[in-house]
C-alpha positions in Angstrom: 31.6 33.2 28.8 33.4 31.3 26.1 33.3 33.9 23.2 31.9 33.1 19.9 35.5 31.9 18.3 36.7 29.4 21.0 32.7 27.9 20.8 33.5 27.6 17.1 36.7 25.8 17.3 35.2 23.5 19.5 32.3 22.4 17.3 35.3 21.7 14.2 37.5 20.0 17.0 33.8 17.4 17.7 33.0 17.6 13.8 36.5 15.8 13.0 35.7 13.4 15.9 32.5 12.4 14.5 34.1 11.9 11.5 36.5 9.7 12.6 33.9 7.3 14.3 31.5 7.7 11.6 34.5 6.2 8.7 35.2 3.8 11.7 31.4 2.8 11.8 31.5 2.4 7.8 34.8 0.4 7.8 33.2 -2.2 10.3 30.4 -2.5 7.9 31.7 -3.3 5.0 33.5 -6.0 7.0 30.4 -7.4 8.4 29.5 -7.8 4.8 32.3 -9.4 4.3 31.6 -12.3 6.6 28.0 -13.4 6.2 26.9 -16.0 4.8 26.9 -15.8 0.5 23.0 -14.6 0.2 21.8 -13.0 3.0 20.1 -9.8 3.0 21.6 -6.9 3.5 19.0 -5.3 4.8 18.5 -6.4 8.0 15.1 -4.9 9.3 14.9 -5.9 13.1 18.6 -5.2 13.2 18.3 -1.6 12.5 14.9 -1.2 14.5 17.0 -2.4 17.9 19.7 0.0 16.7 17.1 2.9 16.7 15.4 2.1 19.9 18.8 1.2 21.6 19.7 5.2 20.5 16.9 6.7 21.3 16.7 5.4 24.4 20.0 6.6 25.5 19.0 10.0 24.1 19.5 12.9 26.4 18.6 15.5 24.2 18.9 18.4 23.0 17.8 16.6 20.1 14.7 14.8 19.8 14.6 10.9 19.8 13.1 11.3 15.9 15.9 14.0 14.6 18.4 11.3 16.5 16.6 8.4 13.9 16.9 10.6 11.0 20.5 11.4 11.4 21.1 7.4 12.4 19.2 6.1 9.7 21.2 8.1 7.0 24.4 6.7 8.5 23.4 3.1 8.4 21.8 3.7 5.1 25.0 5.0 3.7 27.3 2.2 5.2 25.2 -0.8 3.9 25.6 1.1 0.1 29.1 0.2 0.3 28.0 -2.9 -0.1 25.3 -2.3 -2.6 22.6 0.2 -3.2 18.9 -1.3 -1.9 16.3 -0.4 -4.8 13.5 0.9 -3.7 10.1 0.3 -5.5 7.1 2.8 -4.4 4.1 4.7 -5.7 5.0 6.9 -7.7 5.6 9.4 -9.3 8.4 11.2 -7.3 7.6 13.7 -5.0 4.4 11.0 -2.9 3.7 10.4 -0.1 5.0 6.8 -0.5 8.0 8.0 -1.9 8.6 10.5 0.9 7.8 7.6 3.2 10.4 5.3 1.5 13.3 8.1 2.1 12.1 8.3 6.0 12.7 4.2 6.3 15.9 4.2 4.0 17.7 7.0 3.9 18.8 8.6 0.5 21.8 5.9 -0.5 19.4 3.6 -2.3 17.9 4.0 -5.8 14.5 4.7 -5.7 12.2 3.4 -8.5 8.5 5.1 -9.4 5.9 2.7 -9.9 2.7 4.0 -11.7 0.4 1.3 -9.9 0.4 -0.5 -6.1 0.7 -3.7 -8.6 3.4 -2.6 -10.4 5.4 -1.7 -7.0 4.4 -5.5 -5.8 5.1 -6.9 -9.5 9.0 -5.2 -9.0 9.7 -6.9 -6.4 8.2 -10.2 -7.4 10.2 -9.8 -10.4 13.6 -9.1 -8.9 14.3 -6.1 -9.7 13.9 -4.0 -6.9 14.6 -5.0 -3.3 12.0 -4.0 -1.7 8.4 -1.9 -1.9 7.1 0.4 0.0 2.9 0.4 -0.5 -0.1 2.5 1.7 -1.8 0.2 3.7 -3.8 2.1 6.2 -4.7 6.1 6.6 -5.9 7.1 10.2 -8.7 9.1 8.7 -9.3 7.5 5.4 -9.0 3.7 6.3 -7.5 1.1 4.4 -6.1 0.9 0.9 -8.3 -1.7 -0.6 -5.7 -2.6 -3.5 -2.6 -3.4 -0.8 -4.8 -5.5 0.8 -6.1 -7.4 -2.2 -2.5 -7.9 -3.8 -1.3 -9.4 -0.2 -3.7 -12.0 -0.7 -2.2 -14.0 -3.7 1.3 -12.3 -3.6 4.3 -14.5 -2.0 6.1 -11.0 -0.9 6.1 -10.6 3.1 5.7 -7.6 4.9 9.4 -6.9 6.2 8.8 -4.1 8.2 6.2 -0.9 8.5 6.6 3.4 8.5 4.0 5.2 10.0 4.2 8.6 8.2 2.9 11.7 9.9 0.5 13.0 6.2 1.1 16.9 6.6 -0.9 18.2 4.1 -0.2 21.4 2.1 -1.6 24.3 -0.4 0.8 25.2 -3.0 0.3 27.6 -6.0 2.2 29.6 -8.3 -0.6 32.2 -7.4 -0.4 34.7 -4.1 -3.6 34.7 -3.2 -6.8 33.0 -2.7 -9.2 34.9 -4.6 -6.8 33.5 -7.9 -7.2 30.1 -7.6 -10.5 28.8 -9.5 -8.7 24.9 -9.1 -7.4 22.3 -6.2 -5.9 19.2 -7.7 -4.9 16.5 -5.7 -5.6 12.8 -4.7 -9.4 12.4 -3.5 -8.1 10.9 -0.2 -6.0 14.4 0.8 -8.7 16.4 -1.2 -11.4 14.5 2.0 -8.7 15.1 4.8 -8.4 18.9 4.0 -12.6 19.2 3.6 -12.4 21.6 6.2 -9.9 23.8 5.7 -11.3 24.2 1.6 -14.6 24.6 2.7 -13.3 28.0 4.8 -10.7 28.9 2.8 -11.7 27.8 -0.8 -15.4 27.1 -1.2 -15.6 28.9 -4.8 -12.8 26.4 -5.9 -13.4 23.4 -7.6 -11.9 20.3 -6.2 -10.5 18.4 -9.1 -9.2 14.9 -8.1 -5.9 12.9 -10.0 -3.9 10.1 -9.4 -1.6 11.6 -6.6 -0.8 14.4 -4.8 2.4 14.4 -7.2 0.5 14.9 -10.2 -1.1 17.6 -8.6 1.7 19.3 -8.3 3.5 18.8 -11.7 -0.1 19.8 -13.0 -0.4 23.1 -10.7 3.3 24.3 -11.4 2.2 25.0 -15.1 -1.3 25.9 -14.4 -2.5 29.9 -13.6 -5.2 30.3 -11.2 -4.6 26.5 -9.7 -3.2 25.2 -6.7 -2.2 21.6 -5.4 -2.3 19.9 -1.9 0.5 18.2 -1.7 3.4 17.0 0.6 6.9 18.9 1.1 8.7 16.9 -1.3 6.0 17.3 -3.9 6.6 21.1 -3.6 10.6 20.8 -3.8 10.8 18.6 -6.9 8.1 20.8 -9.1 9.1 24.3 -8.1 6.0 25.1 -6.3 5.7 27.5 -3.8 3.9 26.7 -0.6 1.4 29.1 0.5 -0.7 27.5 3.5 1.6 24.3 5.5 -0.4 21.1 7.5 -4.0 22.2 6.3 -5.3 18.7 7.2 -8.2 19.0 9.0 -7.5 15.8 11.4 -3.4 16.5 13.5 -3.0 13.0 13.8 -3.4 12.3 9.9 -1.1 9.2 9.9 -0.1 6.5 6.6 1.0 3.5 7.7 3.2 1.9 4.7 4.5 -1.9 4.8 8.0 -2.5 3.1 7.3 -5.7 1.2 10.4 -7.6 0.0 11.5 -11.9 0.3 12.9 -12.6 3.5 11.8 -13.5 6.7 12.3 -11.3 9.4 14.0 -11.9 13.1 12.3 -11.1 16.1 13.5 -7.4 16.8 12.3 -8.2 20.6 9.1 -5.4 19.7 7.3 -6.6 16.6 3.7 -7.2 14.6 2.5 -9.8 12.3 0.1 -9.7 10.0 -2.7 -12.1 9.2 -5.0 -13.0 6.4 -8.0 -15.3 7.4 -11.4 -16.4 6.2 -13.6 -18.1 8.5 -15.9 -20.9 7.5 -19.7 -20.3 6.3 -21.4 -21.3 9.9 -22.8 -19.4 13.7 -20.5 -18.6 15.4 -17.2 -19.2 13.2 -15.7 -15.7 13.7 -16.1 -15.5 17.2 -13.7 -18.8 17.3 -11.6 -17.6 14.8 -10.6 -14.8 16.8 -11.2 -16.7 20.5 -7.5 -18.2 20.9 -6.0 -14.7 20.2 -7.4 -13.8 23.9 -6.7 -17.2 25.3 -3.5 -17.5 25.0 -3.0 -13.4 26.3 -1.9 -11.8 22.1 -3.2 -8.4 21.9 -5.5 -8.0 18.3 -4.2 -4.2 17.4 -6.1 -4.0 13.6 -9.2 -6.5 12.3 -11.0 -5.5 8.3 -12.8 -7.6 6.9 -12.1 -7.2 2.8 -15.1 -8.5 0.2 -13.4 -12.2 -1.7 -12.3 -11.3 -5.3 -13.2 -14.4 -6.5 -16.5 -15.6 -3.9 -19.9 -13.6 -3.7 -20.9 -12.5 0.1 -17.3 -14.4 1.2 -14.7 -12.3 3.3 -11.3 -12.2 4.4 -9.8 -11.2 6.9 -6.6 -9.0 8.1 -5.3 -8.5 11.6 -2.5 -7.4 13.0 -1.4 -9.4 16.5 1.5 -7.8 18.7 4.7 -10.1 19.0 6.5 -12.8 16.4 6.2 -16.0 15.0 8.8 -16.7 17.3 7.4 -16.1 20.1 6.1 -18.9 22.1 1.9 -17.8 22.5 1.7 -16.3 19.6 3.0 -19.4 18.2 0.4 -21.4 20.3 -2.0 -18.9 19.7 -1.8 -18.9 15.3 -1.9 -22.8 16.1 -5.3 -22.6 17.1 -6.5 -19.8 14.7 -5.3 -22.0 11.7 -7.0 -25.0 13.1 -10.6 -22.9 12.8 -9.9 -21.2 9.7 -10.7 -21.9 6.1 -7.8 -19.7 4.7 -5.0 -18.8 6.8 -1.8 -16.7 5.6 0.8 -15.2 7.8 1.9 -12.1 5.8 4.6 -11.0 7.9 6.1 -10.6 11.3 8.6 -7.8 11.5 9.4 -4.4 14.0 6.4 -2.6 15.3 7.3 1.4 13.2 10.2 3.2 14.9 8.8 6.9 15.7 
């Protein structure tokens, strides 16, 4: 068996090789920036997704695909920043799940700008003070985020990518004993997602909804006798110890986020398309609206109705399908869907989330 010293020497030699290769990659990435056409987007989500899928397919362990994706995202993030750091708007304050999702997707190199509302995150990208916005669109247990859907109807922004973020709720407090906790602060959705655990372990405590989980952690950092339900990033940001981890009632609690930008995205090979539709008010109109998807062999993965913000008893339909708008069968299906619609909008065609 090799001794500890020889194993460490091997690691040191490999580290030097990794450094050399990463530096070489960064130099080539900078050259790519120089030969790009002026005005072309710095961030290419379809290219990044194809890189990560190819690397994960080649991965033979022992690191998991998730760990490999995190490592390579960070390499890509810092190589991209050599040309120009991105500015990413997100639903703040610092330490929210939106913040964590943005960092997961873009790495640590960009400048992250917290926004007080989803409206402001949209506005910053529309005003070109931010390059992209990361906003929540649907939670696996609590459903769609209505404000994101409403804003996407009128906005000119496009969905450039999606992020599937595993939501892990943690109970944090400066107190050490559950009996000393009289108030629990969190966002209303997080309180709902942990209702079973709270009923079993903190039934005596008042549950107080606040604007965000990060705000809950901030309050608890200076409020004796209280606890917050939030993510690890909020605990670290406000220096609140985590007492219990993963207290969510559903083990598969996941929030889907949209990355919103101003560009169209080319096919990556594994894509989704998001639509906003409305049907004329007549019998069978909804069936006629989605029938072309079946006829052309296009799979619908989400369907959600939303009341029209300005017309009483009329509805918009938010639809996700598999494939890219440039795929022949998708293009044919959407042409027929558009013909049946009283309102038709492609919100974006973008790479499916890389897990």
